[in-house]
Residue frames relative to the residue before (quaternion, step in Angstrom):
aa qw qx qy qz dx dy dz
M 1.0000 0.0000 0.0000 0.0000 0.00 0.00 0.00
V 0.2452 -0.7629 0.5838 0.1306 3.60 -0.77 1.01
E 0.2792 -0.7558 0.5709 0.1575 3.50 -0.94 1.04
L 0.4014 -0.7201 0.5275 0.2052 3.55 -0.91 0.94
P 0.5468 -0.5833 0.4480 0.4000 3.63 -1.03 0.49
A 0.6934 -0.5071 0.3195 0.4000 3.52 -1.27 0.45
R 0.6730 0.5129 -0.3203 0.4260 3.60 0.94 -0.71
Y 0.7209 0.3850 -0.2555 0.5166 3.58 1.33 -0.37
S 0.5278 0.6228 -0.4296 0.3860 3.60 1.24 -0.18
R 0.6706 -0.5051 0.3535 0.4127 3.50 -1.31 0.24
K 0.6578 0.5088 -0.3141 0.4579 3.55 1.01 -0.78
G 0.6556 0.5153 -0.3033 0.4612 3.57 1.02 -0.79
R 0.6329 0.5370 -0.3080 0.4649 3.50 1.15 -0.85
C 0.6362 0.5279 -0.3203 0.4626 3.62 1.03 -0.85
Q 0.6527 0.5186 -0.3115 0.4561 3.52 1.03 -0.86
L 0.6481 0.5110 -0.3085 0.4730 3.57 1.04 -0.77
L 0.6760 0.4821 -0.2907 0.4756 3.55 1.05 -0.71
A 0.6739 0.5209 -0.2915 0.4353 3.58 1.04 -0.74
A 0.5607 0.6290 -0.3809 0.3807 3.57 1.10 -0.59
P 0.6943 0.4369 -0.3048 0.4838 3.67 0.72 -0.91
Q 0.6467 0.5304 -0.3429 0.4277 3.62 1.01 -0.74
L 0.6392 0.5052 -0.3299 0.4768 3.57 1.08 -0.76
E 0.6341 0.5053 -0.3442 0.4734 3.62 0.97 -0.70
K 0.6410 0.5226 -0.3217 0.4610 3.54 0.94 -0.80
G 0.6609 0.5139 -0.3095 0.4510 3.53 0.93 -0.87
R 0.6317 0.5106 -0.3330 0.4790 3.63 1.04 -0.74
E 0.6469 0.5366 -0.3317 0.4285 3.51 0.96 -0.82
H 0.6447 0.5137 -0.3041 0.4774 3.57 1.05 -0.84
R 0.6482 0.5344 -0.3162 0.4407 3.53 0.97 -0.83
D 0.6595 0.5073 -0.3091 0.4606 3.49 1.01 -0.90
R 0.6275 0.5446 -0.3341 0.4451 3.54 1.04 -0.75
S 0.6595 0.4793 -0.2891 0.5018 3.60 1.05 -0.88
E 0.6271 0.5442 -0.3702 0.4167 3.62 0.95 -0.69
D 0.6627 0.5198 -0.3029 0.4459 3.57 1.09 -0.69
Y 0.5626 0.6203 -0.3928 0.3800 3.59 1.18 -0.41
V 0.2244 -0.7596 0.6003 0.1106 3.59 -0.98 0.89
C 0.3680 -0.7568 0.4924 0.2223 3.56 -0.52 1.18
T 0.3975 -0.7353 0.5146 0.1910 3.57 -1.18 0.74
G 0.5606 -0.5765 0.4267 0.4139 3.61 1.18 -0.41
N 0.5916 0.4975 -0.3607 0.5219 3.56 1.35 -0.16
L 0.3556 -0.8016 0.4407 0.1915 3.61 -0.15 1.21
E 0.6591 0.5180 -0.2900 0.4617 3.51 0.97 -0.90
A 0.6947 0.4577 -0.2867 0.4752 3.57 0.89 -0.89
D 0.6689 0.5026 -0.3008 0.4576 3.56 0.95 -0.88
F 0.6441 0.5317 -0.3205 0.4470 3.58 0.95 -0.88
I 0.6907 0.4746 -0.2825 0.4667 3.60 0.84 -0.98
E 0.6413 0.5205 -0.3297 0.4573 3.64 1.00 -0.74
I 0.6877 0.4494 -0.3144 0.4756 3.63 0.77 -0.85
C 0.6415 0.5162 -0.3512 0.4458 3.62 0.91 -0.73
T 0.6327 0.5152 -0.3339 0.4720 3.58 1.10 -0.81
R 0.6723 0.4968 -0.3125 0.4512 3.64 0.85 -0.82
L 0.6736 0.4569 -0.2777 0.5103 3.61 1.18 -0.58
E 0.3126 -0.7765 0.4847 0.2538 3.59 1.37 -0.16
L 0.1627 0.7740 -0.5873 0.1720 3.59 0.65 1.09
M 0.4434 -0.7351 0.4542 0.2382 3.43 -0.88 0.99
E 0.7516 0.2115 -0.1046 0.6160 3.55 1.21 -0.82
M 0.0665 -0.8309 0.5518 -0.0269 3.46 -0.27 1.32
P 0.4009 -0.6999 0.5373 0.2463 3.62 -0.73 1.07
I 0.3946 -0.6954 0.5447 0.2530 3.56 -1.14 0.65
V 0.3120 -0.7046 0.6061 0.1969 3.46 -1.32 0.54
T 0.0763 0.8184 -0.5497 0.1490 3.52 -0.50 1.21
L 0.5952 -0.5476 0.4599 0.3665 3.52 -1.33 0.37
R 0.5632 -0.6325 0.4080 0.3411 3.54 -1.00 0.76
H 0.5279 -0.6675 0.4265 0.3064 3.53 -0.91 1.03
Q 0.5214 -0.6625 0.4529 0.2899 3.56 -1.00 0.90
G 0.6316 0.5338 -0.3574 0.4340 3.67 1.14 -0.35
I 0.6087 0.5557 -0.3820 0.4180 3.58 1.11 -0.06
S 0.4484 -0.7363 0.4604 0.2118 3.55 -0.72 1.13
A 0.6719 -0.4938 0.3642 0.4149 3.51 -1.30 0.14
S 0.6437 0.5348 -0.3124 0.4495 3.58 1.22 -0.54
G 0.5653 -0.6390 0.3626 0.3751 3.53 1.30 -0.08
Q 0.5750 0.5713 -0.3698 0.4542 3.55 1.33 0.17
F 0.4676 -0.6777 0.4918 0.2832 3.54 -1.04 0.78
D 0.2076 -0.7684 0.5970 0.0999 3.52 -0.77 1.12
E 0.3387 -0.7948 0.4758 0.1650 3.48 -0.27 1.40
M 0.6802 0.5015 -0.2894 0.4496 3.54 0.91 -0.93
E 0.6663 0.5039 -0.3291 0.4403 3.55 0.92 -0.89
S 0.6959 0.5060 -0.2823 0.4243 3.64 1.00 -0.78
L 0.5506 0.6330 -0.3941 0.3753 3.61 1.19 -0.33
T 0.0582 -0.7814 0.6200 0.0395 3.61 -0.94 0.81
A 0.7309 -0.4381 0.2857 0.4384 3.56 -1.26 0.00
S 0.6387 0.5208 -0.3152 0.4706 3.55 1.12 -0.67
D 0.6205 0.5541 -0.3560 0.4257 3.61 1.10 -0.66
V 0.7282 0.4298 -0.2557 0.4686 3.63 0.87 -0.89
S 0.5533 0.5914 -0.4219 0.4076 3.64 1.13 -0.20
S 0.5723 -0.6207 0.4306 0.3191 3.53 -1.33 0.26
A 0.4014 0.7172 -0.4780 0.3099 3.58 1.26 0.17
P 0.5568 -0.5832 0.4458 0.3887 3.66 -1.11 0.58
P 0.6179 -0.5740 0.4017 0.3567 3.56 -1.26 0.53
T 0.4634 -0.6817 0.5064 0.2532 3.49 -1.09 0.87
K 0.6741 -0.4843 0.3715 0.4159 3.54 -1.37 0.09
D 0.6269 0.5289 -0.3376 0.4618 3.61 1.09 -0.63
Q 0.6650 0.5083 -0.3126 0.4490 3.52 0.97 -0.84
I 0.6564 0.4960 -0.3186 0.4707 3.60 1.09 -0.68
S 0.6457 0.5364 -0.3129 0.4443 3.54 1.04 -0.82
F 0.5556 0.6205 -0.3992 0.3834 3.57 1.17 -0.46
F 0.7167 0.4290 -0.2319 0.4985 3.61 1.12 -0.64
R 0.4903 0.6190 -0.4568 0.4096 3.57 1.24 0.14
P 0.6062 -0.5142 0.4401 0.4176 3.66 -1.20 0.39
S 0.0678 0.8121 -0.5662 0.1237 3.52 -0.67 1.09
V 0.2955 -0.6837 0.6367 0.1996 3.45 -1.42 0.37
Q 0.1635 -0.8083 0.5627 0.0573 3.58 -0.23 1.30
I 0.0874 -0.8031 0.5893 0.0061 3.54 -0.98 0.94
E 0.2155 -0.7123 0.6444 0.1761 3.50 -1.32 0.36
L 0.2161 -0.7946 0.5612 0.0838 3.58 -0.91 1.00
E 0.3283 -0.7114 0.5796 0.2240 3.46 -1.29 0.42
N 0.8221 0.0207 -0.0786 0.5635 3.54 -0.72 1.16
D 0.5665 -0.6326 0.3877 0.3584 3.62 1.04 0.64
D 0.4434 0.6893 -0.4514 0.3528 3.57 1.15 0.57
P 0.3944 -0.7453 0.4665 0.2669 3.67 -0.43 0.99
K 0.6865 0.4631 -0.2989 0.4742 3.60 1.13 -0.35
L 0.6637 0.4431 -0.3029 0.5211 3.59 1.32 0.10
V 0.0565 0.7964 -0.5906 0.1171 3.60 0.53 1.21
K 0.1290 -0.8179 0.5583 0.0518 3.62 -0.65 1.08
A 0.8041 0.1019 -0.0633 0.5822 3.64 1.11 -0.39
V 0.1623 -0.7619 0.6249 0.0519 3.64 -1.17 0.76
Y 0.0630 -0.8053 0.5892 -0.0200 3.57 -0.78 1.11
I 0.0362 0.7707 -0.6355 0.0278 3.66 -0.71 0.95
R 0.0018 0.8365 -0.5394 0.0969 3.56 -0.65 1.16
G 0.9040 0.0916 -0.0569 0.4138 3.50 -0.89 1.11
W 0.7133 0.3241 -0.3181 0.5338 3.61 1.07 0.47
M 0.5660 -0.6742 0.3793 0.2849 3.49 -1.06 0.93
I 0.2387 -0.7468 0.6079 0.1254 3.53 -1.01 0.89
D 0.0779 -0.7944 0.6019 0.0236 3.62 -0.64 1.16
Q 0.7751 -0.3735 0.2421 0.4485 3.50 -1.36 -0.19
R 0.5660 0.5906 -0.3974 0.4158 3.60 1.15 -0.43
Y 0.7176 0.4300 -0.2478 0.4886 3.51 0.85 -1.01
I 0.5568 0.5623 -0.4143 0.4496 3.64 1.12 -0.40
F 0.6440 0.5068 -0.3167 0.4777 3.57 1.01 -0.88
I 0.6588 0.5008 -0.3308 0.4536 3.63 0.87 -0.75
F 0.6751 0.4614 -0.3016 0.4902 3.58 0.94 -0.81
H 0.5864 0.5718 -0.3696 0.4388 3.58 1.14 -0.47
K 0.6659 0.4509 -0.2871 0.5205 3.54 1.20 -0.62
C 0.7644 0.4341 -0.2284 0.4184 3.69 0.76 -0.99
L 0.6992 0.5266 -0.3101 0.3711 3.60 0.62 -1.07
P 0.7004 0.4736 -0.3373 0.4140 3.64 0.69 -0.80
A 0.5993 0.5590 -0.3459 0.4567 3.63 1.27 -0.35
L 0.5818 0.5616 -0.3791 0.4499 3.67 1.23 -0.10
S 0.2265 -0.8278 0.5005 0.1138 3.54 -0.23 1.26
N 0.7368 0.4050 -0.2332 0.4886 3.62 1.18 -0.34
L 0.4183 0.7355 -0.4550 0.2776 3.60 1.24 0.14
H 0.0171 -0.8138 0.5800 -0.0334 3.57 -0.84 1.06
T 0.7773 0.2365 -0.1340 0.5674 3.67 1.21 -0.33
I 0.0103 -0.7415 0.6709 0.0029 3.48 -1.17 0.86
N 0.0505 -0.8159 0.5752 -0.0313 3.61 -0.66 1.14
L 0.0344 0.7894 -0.6115 0.0415 3.60 -0.44 1.14
W 0.0005 0.8065 -0.5908 0.0230 3.58 -0.55 1.15
N 0.8529 -0.0819 0.0237 0.5151 3.56 -0.78 1.16
V 0.3315 0.7348 -0.5215 0.2799 3.56 0.64 1.17
G 0.5546 -0.6820 0.3793 0.2888 3.64 1.14 0.42
L 0.1702 0.8173 -0.5283 0.1546 3.56 1.08 0.80
T 0.1347 -0.7558 0.6316 0.1084 3.58 -1.11 0.71
E 0.7050 -0.4284 0.2907 0.4847 3.58 -1.22 0.05
A 0.6632 0.5159 -0.3159 0.4406 3.63 0.94 -0.75
T 0.6963 0.4480 -0.2720 0.4904 3.55 0.87 -0.97
F 0.6040 0.5648 -0.3402 0.4478 3.64 1.06 -0.69
T 0.6675 0.5028 -0.2719 0.4771 3.56 0.93 -1.01
A 0.6882 0.4755 -0.2820 0.4699 3.56 0.95 -0.92
F 0.6623 0.4853 -0.3092 0.4798 3.61 1.04 -0.80
L 0.6115 0.5568 -0.3645 0.4280 3.60 1.02 -0.59
A 0.6133 0.5463 -0.3159 0.4750 3.53 1.15 -0.71
V 0.6323 0.5224 -0.3158 0.4771 3.53 1.15 -0.67
L 0.6502 0.5370 -0.3018 0.4447 3.53 1.02 -0.96
H 0.6484 0.5207 -0.3277 0.4485 3.59 1.04 -0.79
Q 0.6346 0.5075 -0.3362 0.4761 3.66 1.18 -0.33
C 0.6192 0.4990 -0.3536 0.4926 3.61 1.22 -0.14
Y 0.1864 -0.8621 0.4633 0.0859 3.54 0.23 1.29
T 0.6884 0.4327 -0.3131 0.4908 3.65 1.13 -0.29
L 0.4397 0.7133 -0.4398 0.3233 3.64 1.19 0.10
K 0.0871 -0.8227 0.5618 0.0034 3.54 -0.84 1.10
T 0.7922 0.2403 -0.1013 0.5518 3.55 1.01 -0.81
V 0.0473 -0.7834 0.6189 -0.0310 3.52 -0.97 1.06
V 0.0520 -0.7958 0.6029 -0.0217 3.58 -0.62 1.14
L 0.0435 0.7960 -0.5996 0.0709 3.64 -0.68 1.10
D 0.1368 0.8182 -0.5435 0.1280 3.53 0.78 1.01
G 0.8432 0.1943 -0.1629 0.4740 3.54 -1.21 0.74
N 0.5687 0.5403 -0.4114 0.4642 3.60 0.98 0.81
P 0.0535 -0.8051 0.5906 -0.0088 3.65 0.27 1.23
I 0.0332 -0.7992 0.5996 -0.0270 3.56 -0.85 1.09
A 0.4633 -0.6713 0.4948 0.2998 3.56 -0.89 0.86
G 0.7529 0.3342 -0.2708 0.4981 3.50 -0.96 0.92
H 0.2274 -0.8324 0.4828 0.1492 3.58 1.26 -0.30
P 0.1147 0.8436 -0.5160 0.0943 3.63 0.56 1.07
Y 0.3199 0.8037 -0.4662 0.1857 3.58 1.27 0.29
H 0.5450 0.6464 -0.3802 0.3749 3.53 1.24 -0.46
L 0.5445 0.6207 -0.3902 0.4074 3.57 1.26 -0.48
L 0.5841 0.5788 -0.3810 0.4226 3.63 1.14 -0.45
L 0.7259 0.3982 -0.2368 0.5083 3.63 1.20 -0.49
S 0.2723 0.7715 -0.5253 0.2338 3.63 1.12 0.53
E 0.6851 -0.5222 0.3537 0.3643 3.51 -1.37 0.43
D 0.7172 0.4483 -0.2508 0.4709 3.58 1.07 -0.68
S 0.5591 0.5816 -0.4121 0.4236 3.64 1.20 0.01
S 0.2518 -0.7569 0.5871 0.1378 3.50 -1.33 0.68
F 0.3293 0.7474 -0.5190 0.2521 3.61 1.11 0.45
Q 0.2194 -0.7870 0.5624 0.1274 3.63 -0.94 0.79
H 0.7940 0.1614 -0.1020 0.5771 3.63 1.09 -0.58
I 0.0153 -0.7921 0.6072 -0.0611 3.49 -0.65 1.25
T 0.0827 -0.7720 0.6300 0.0177 3.58 -1.10 0.96
L 0.0359 0.8066 -0.5859 0.0701 3.53 -0.74 1.08
R 0.1687 0.8214 -0.5284 0.1330 3.52 0.85 1.00
N 0.8583 0.1599 -0.1177 0.4732 3.57 -1.34 0.56
N 0.4526 0.6839 -0.4596 0.3408 3.60 0.86 0.95
K 0.4643 -0.7117 0.4147 0.3254 3.58 1.28 0.38
I 0.2313 0.7879 -0.5295 0.2132 3.59 0.98 0.83
D 0.1762 -0.7915 0.5795 0.0814 3.61 -0.63 1.08
D 0.7675 -0.3705 0.2491 0.4601 3.51 -1.34 -0.19
A 0.6134 0.5564 -0.3662 0.4243 3.61 1.04 -0.67
G 0.6586 0.4894 -0.2863 0.4947 3.56 1.01 -0.97
T 0.6331 0.5317 -0.3381 0.4496 3.61 0.99 -0.73
K 0.6256 0.5448 -0.3423 0.4411 3.57 1.01 -0.75
L 0.6455 0.5087 -0.3186 0.4723 3.58 1.02 -0.81
I 0.6515 0.4908 -0.3252 0.4785 3.60 0.98 -0.81
A 0.6497 0.5144 -0.3358 0.4478 3.64 0.95 -0.79
E 0.6603 0.4932 -0.3210 0.4667 3.62 0.99 -0.73
A 0.6325 0.5001 -0.3436 0.4815 3.58 1.15 -0.54
L 0.6135 0.5438 -0.3508 0.4526 3.63 1.08 -0.61
S 0.7802 -0.2333 0.1861 0.5498 3.64 0.78 -0.92
T 0.0214 0.7083 -0.7056 -0.0053 3.47 -1.37 0.73
I 0.7135 -0.4267 0.3282 0.4485 3.48 -1.34 0.01
K 0.7120 0.4799 -0.2560 0.4442 3.57 1.05 -0.82
K 0.8116 0.0606 0.0224 0.5806 3.60 1.05 -0.80
S 0.1210 -0.7654 0.6292 0.0596 3.53 -1.34 0.28
N 0.4786 -0.6404 0.5208 0.2994 3.60 -1.11 0.87
K 0.1440 -0.8094 0.5682 0.0356 3.56 -0.94 0.95
T 0.6780 0.5121 -0.2975 0.4354 3.59 1.15 0.28
V 0.6712 0.4958 -0.3220 0.4473 3.61 0.95 -0.75
I 0.2001 -0.7930 0.5716 0.0659 3.53 -0.77 1.13
S 0.8055 0.1065 -0.0257 0.5824 3.55 1.00 -0.76
L 0.0088 -0.7981 0.6018 -0.0264 3.59 -0.98 0.87
N 0.1108 -0.8006 0.5885 0.0209 3.60 -0.76 1.09
L 0.0082 -0.8072 0.5846 -0.0812 3.56 -0.50 1.38
S 0.3108 0.7888 -0.4834 0.2180 3.61 1.15 0.48
F 0.8110 0.2441 -0.2013 0.4921 3.57 -1.31 0.43
N 0.4937 0.6042 -0.4773 0.4042 3.54 0.75 1.09
H 0.5797 -0.5915 0.4454 0.3400 3.61 -1.31 -0.31
I 0.2944 0.7762 -0.5016 0.2432 3.57 1.01 0.80
T 0.1874 -0.7782 0.5933 0.0849 3.62 -0.92 0.99
D 0.7738 -0.3356 0.2599 0.4701 3.46 -1.34 -0.27
I 0.5955 0.5559 -0.3634 0.4519 3.62 1.15 -0.62
G 0.6791 0.4671 -0.3068 0.4760 3.61 0.83 -0.89
A 0.6289 0.5210 -0.3503 0.4586 3.64 1.04 -0.69
G 0.6088 0.5356 -0.3535 0.4663 3.59 1.11 -0.52
Y 0.6036 0.5494 -0.3273 0.4760 3.60 1.06 -0.74
I 0.6705 0.4913 -0.2862 0.4766 3.57 0.90 -0.99
A 0.6446 0.5279 -0.3231 0.4489 3.61 0.94 -0.92
N 0.6714 0.5048 -0.3089 0.4461 3.59 0.91 -0.86
A 0.6452 0.4943 -0.3176 0.4883 3.61 1.11 -0.73
L 0.6900 0.4861 -0.3388 0.4158 3.60 0.94 -0.61
R 0.4539 0.6736 -0.4470 0.3747 3.59 1.30 -0.14
L 0.8108 0.2577 -0.1185 0.5120 3.65 0.84 -0.86
N 0.6045 0.5454 -0.3815 0.4376 3.60 1.15 -0.28
R 0.0915 -0.8306 0.5492 0.0083 3.60 -0.72 1.13
T 0.5683 0.6056 -0.3641 0.4215 3.51 1.28 0.45
L 0.6652 0.5174 -0.3104 0.4398 3.52 0.97 -0.82
L 0.1229 -0.8319 0.5404 0.0285 3.56 -0.72 1.12
W 0.7933 0.1763 -0.0968 0.5747 3.55 1.19 -0.42
L 0.0592 0.7908 -0.6030 0.0862 3.60 -0.79 1.07
S 0.0731 -0.7900 0.6076 0.0374 3.50 -1.06 0.83
L 0.0311 -0.7934 0.6071 -0.0298 3.51 -0.82 1.13
A 0.2479 0.8231 -0.4719 0.1958 3.51 1.30 0.52
Y 0.8411 0.1521 -0.1431 0.4989 3.55 -1.22 0.67
N 0.4117 0.6160 -0.5440 0.3939 3.52 0.72 1.14
Q 0.5770 -0.5742 0.4355 0.3842 3.57 -1.15 -0.52
I 0.3057 0.7563 -0.5044 0.2831 3.54 1.06 0.90
G 0.2177 -0.7759 0.5842 0.0962 3.50 -0.98 1.03
D 0.7759 -0.3127 0.2267 0.4988 3.61 -1.22 -0.46
G 0.6133 0.5669 -0.3721 0.4051 3.60 1.01 -0.65
G 0.6858 0.4574 -0.2764 0.4940 3.57 0.86 -0.97
A 0.6438 0.5139 -0.3381 0.4550 3.63 0.92 -0.77
T 0.6223 0.5151 -0.3578 0.4685 3.62 0.99 -0.70
K 0.6515 0.5223 -0.3296 0.4405 3.64 0.82 -0.90
L 0.6752 0.4823 -0.2895 0.4773 3.58 0.95 -0.87
A 0.6691 0.4896 -0.3258 0.4544 3.61 1.01 -0.71
E 0.5846 0.6040 -0.3747 0.3911 3.60 1.07 -0.50
V 0.6610 0.5191 -0.3051 0.4477 3.61 1.11 -0.69
L 0.6066 0.5407 -0.3857 0.4370 3.59 1.26 -0.06
A 0.6986 0.4042 -0.2960 0.5109 3.59 1.18 -0.09
P 0.6592 -0.5063 0.3613 0.4227 3.59 -1.19 0.33
F 0.0092 0.7915 -0.6089 0.0523 3.56 -0.94 0.94
A 0.4588 -0.6669 0.5198 0.2730 3.52 -1.29 0.47
L 0.5682 -0.5648 0.4780 0.3601 3.58 -1.23 0.56
N 0.4022 -0.6737 0.5575 0.2713 3.60 -1.20 0.58
H 0.7458 -0.4417 0.2453 0.4342 3.56 -1.26 0.15
K 0.6555 0.4946 -0.3312 0.4648 3.59 0.92 -0.80
E 0.6735 0.5048 -0.3053 0.4454 3.57 0.90 -0.76
V 0.6300 0.5056 -0.3344 0.4855 3.57 1.15 -0.67
V 0.6405 0.5263 -0.3262 0.4543 3.63 0.95 -0.76
E 0.6715 0.4889 -0.2887 0.4762 3.55 0.93 -0.95
R 0.6052 0.5343 -0.3441 0.4794 3.59 1.05 -0.69
R 0.6880 0.4536 -0.3307 0.4600 3.65 0.69 -0.82
V 0.6219 0.5416 -0.3544 0.4408 3.58 1.02 -0.75
L 0.6758 0.4731 -0.2896 0.4853 3.61 0.91 -0.87
L 0.6291 0.5199 -0.3551 0.4558 3.62 0.98 -0.57
L 0.6426 0.5073 -0.3173 0.4786 3.56 1.03 -0.80
E 0.6640 0.4969 -0.3233 0.4558 3.63 0.96 -0.78
A 0.6521 0.5158 -0.3195 0.4545 3.55 1.08 -0.76
Q 0.6305 0.5175 -0.3237 0.4796 3.59 1.12 -0.74
G 0.6507 0.5169 -0.3255 0.4511 3.63 1.02 -0.78
R 0.6574 0.4981 -0.3189 0.4669 3.58 1.02 -0.68
R 0.6763 0.5157 -0.3036 0.4295 3.57 1.07 -0.67
K 0.5910 0.5836 -0.3810 0.4062 3.62 1.11 -0.56
S 0.2978 -0.7450 0.5762 0.1562 3.51 -0.97 1.00
P 0.5771 -0.5968 0.4259 0.3598 3.61 -1.15 0.49
P 0.5402 -0.6387 0.4098 0.3638 3.64 -0.95 0.70
S 0.5897 -0.5911 0.4275 0.3465 3.58 -1.21 0.66
A 0.4057 -0.7397 0.4932 0.2121 3.53 -0.99 0.89
R 0.6867 0.4902 -0.2821 0.4567 3.56 1.17 -0.58
R 0.2474 -0.7587 0.5792 0.1665 3.62 -0.87 0.91
P 0.5660 -0.6037 0.4261 0.3656 3.60 -1.12 0.61
D 0.2854 -0.7840 0.5331 0.1403 3.57 -0.87 0.97
S 0.7795 0.2536 -0.1476 0.5534 3.60 0.96 -0.63
K 0.7039 -0.4461 0.3807 0.4007 3.50 -1.46 0.12
S 0.6530 0.5182 -0.3013 0.4630 3.50 1.01 -0.95
D 0.6640 0.4922 -0.3207 0.4626 3.57 0.93 -0.78
R 0.6478 0.5388 -0.3088 0.4412 3.56 1.09 -0.85
S 0.6564 0.5119 -0.2901 0.4722 3.48 1.07 -0.91
T 0.6479 0.5285 -0.3149 0.4492 3.52 1.01 -0.77
S 0.6619 0.4878 -0.3092 0.4779 3.49 1.02 -0.84
Q 0.6240 0.5226 -0.3538 0.4607 3.61 1.00 -0.70
M 0.6456 0.5085 -0.3305 0.4641 3.60 0.87 -0.84
G 0.6678 0.5033 -0.3190 0.4461 3.51 0.96 -0.87
S 0.6289 0.5405 -0.3306 0.4506 3.60 1.04 -0.72
V 0.6549 0.5183 -0.3107 0.4539 3.50 1.00 -0.90
T 0.6615 0.5116 -0.3051 0.4556 3.52 1.04 -0.81
N 0.6363 0.5220 -0.3284 0.4634 3.54 1.12 -0.72
I 0.6277 0.5212 -0.3405 0.4673 3.59 1.06 -0.74
E 0.6552 0.5020 -0.3387 0.4516 3.57 0.88 -0.84
K 0.6509 0.4922 -0.3302 0.4744 3.62 0.95 -0.86
S 0.6522 0.5149 -0.3433 0.4379 3.61 0.86 -0.68
K 0.6426 0.5179 -0.3191 0.4658 3.54 1.09 -0.74
T 0.7079 0.4519 -0.2674 0.4725 3.54 0.83 -0.94
G 0.7740 0.3648 -0.2073 0.4743 3.62 0.93 -0.68
R 0.3362 0.7831 -0.4696 0.2307 3.54 1.26 0.26
T 0.7274 0.4296 -0.2665 0.4640 3.54 0.81 -0.94
T 0.6465 0.5285 -0.3257 0.4435 3.55 1.00 -0.73
S 0.6861 0.4845 -0.3053 0.4486 3.56 0.97 -0.89
K 0.6198 0.5518 -0.3542 0.4312 3.53 1.14 -0.55
K 0.6601 0.4748 -0.2957 0.5014 3.55 1.05 -0.61
R 0.6320 0.5376 -0.3248 0.4540 3.55 1.09 -0.73
N 0.7326 0.4412 -0.2470 0.4557 3.63 0.92 -0.76
V 0.4307 0.6685 -0.4969 0.3475 3.59 1.17 0.12
P 0.4929 -0.6517 0.4888 0.3057 3.64 -0.85 0.88
E 0.5907 -0.6325 0.3647 0.3436 3.54 -0.93 0.89
H 0.7599 0.4033 -0.2307 0.4546 3.58 0.82 -0.95
L 0.7117 0.3890 -0.2786 0.5143 3.59 1.30 0.00
A 0.4950 0.6492 -0.4166 0.3998 3.56 1.25 0.47
A 0.3138 0.8274 -0.4317 0.1748 3.48 1.37 0.24
A 0.7106 0.4785 -0.2441 0.4544 3.56 1.10 -0.73
E 0.6764 0.5369 -0.2653 0.4288 3.61 1.30 -0.11
R 0.8119 0.0616 -0.0070 0.5804 3.55 1.05 -0.59
P 0.4908 -0.6621 0.4868 0.2895 3.63 -1.15 0.69
L 0.5878 -0.5360 0.4720 0.3800 3.49 -1.32 0.27
K 0.4601 -0.6705 0.5024 0.2939 3.58 -1.12 0.73
R 0.7565 0.2670 -0.1555 0.5765 3.59 1.21 -0.64
C 0.5056 -0.6578 0.4750 0.2933 3.52 -1.24 0.60
R 0.3275 -0.6981 0.6031 0.2044 3.40 -1.36 0.48
C 0.1387 -0.7708 0.6154 0.0894 3.53 -1.13 0.64
F 0.0743 -0.8006 0.5937 -0.0312 3.54 -0.60 1.21
H 0.0599 -0.7677 0.6361 0.0492 3.59 -0.83 0.99
F 0.1397 0.8225 -0.5330 0.1411 3.53 -0.07 1.32
A 0.3803 0.7341 -0.4833 0.2880 3.59 1.27 0.41
T 0.0666 -0.7654 0.6400 0.0084 3.52 -1.23 0.73
P 0.6405 -0.5505 0.3848 0.3725 3.55 -1.15 0.43
T 0.6446 0.5312 -0.3251 0.4434 3.59 1.19 -0.45
S 0.6952 0.4288 -0.2634 0.5133 3.59 1.25 -0.16
P 0.5423 -0.6004 0.4740 0.3476 3.58 -1.17 0.50
L 0.6220 0.5132 -0.3485 0.4778 3.60 1.24 -0.26
A 0.2704 0.7999 -0.5049 0.1790 3.58 1.14 0.41
H 0.8504 0.1480 -0.1291 0.4882 3.52 -1.27 0.70
S 0.5281 0.5990 -0.4458 0.4045 3.55 0.91 0.90
V 0.2263 -0.7374 0.6237 0.1264 3.56 -1.08 0.77
I 0.1266 -0.8348 0.5354 0.0215 3.55 -0.55 1.15
P 0.0847 -0.7854 0.6125 0.0273 3.59 -0.40 1.24
G 0.2508 0.7644 -0.5744 0.1512 3.53 -1.26 0.39
T 0.4494 -0.6641 0.5149 0.3033 3.48 -1.34 0.01
A 0.1939 -0.7744 0.5947 0.0950 3.54 -1.13 0.66
V 0.2889 -0.7613 0.5559 0.1671 3.59 -1.13 0.50
């Protein structure tokens, strides 16, 4: 058998063919980098896709009226008289099943996109680049809903960087996107401003739940932005429920939590129910609270005055001031002590002003199909 030189072999030929394609890809990317988005998502999306020469371009369309507020397609609501007839499907009905970017507008203004929905088609690095250009230009965007888009660790990390550039974004829905390693806790980082996060049907186990619980609250820090968190339809057991319960001891921002349809039994449900009633801080929390109090008092102390009183009038004035300061410290001792308690460690001293609602019922527990409102301290 005679071996061909590298330039004539199949591998060498592929390399020779790939080089012009790579150069062409870089040229298209440079052209799209130069494009300045206008805030009109439909026009910007089509223009960047055209510059990248994408063969299959998703369409940008208004959100279908048959989709409910929860993001699920209502089949009965979307049926019309033409749908139930025996006539062949129209062009609009066929285009509904094409890959699309569904949007909701405010006041029917194409430059006021308030929500983006992508459902059922894979988002790869090409579309991550497109969204990196388009989404930050939307000044009114508050909701992004990605359902079953095949996110991986790489695309999730890249897309998270895009989300952090959308400063008006408040709601992130990533249902049906199971990712190895469960990096969902990055959505609850200290620099994020997301208020509503939904992670249903992502195969999150106890290890992933532990990461989310640590992002919600620890002794050192506590998330102060997330108001609602949906973790239903995952693989969370009593162990994961215990992690969440420990996080809720010090988190005073989360108001709504759903752990429905997991694998939580009576033990996990009991742990979660305990955080709805008044409870005392444990030893570690008490120690950390005292340390933070001492640090706060040290920062409040002002340096001693460098000038000494020279005359009797100055001395008498300083004495009167010291007496006044002593009286103030005596009268305000109790109030200052309560005021200096760190926010996330004050749980044992005052109740929440708003109620929490936890839905942690599962079919494996007698508490199934119950919604438990209440106050926690």
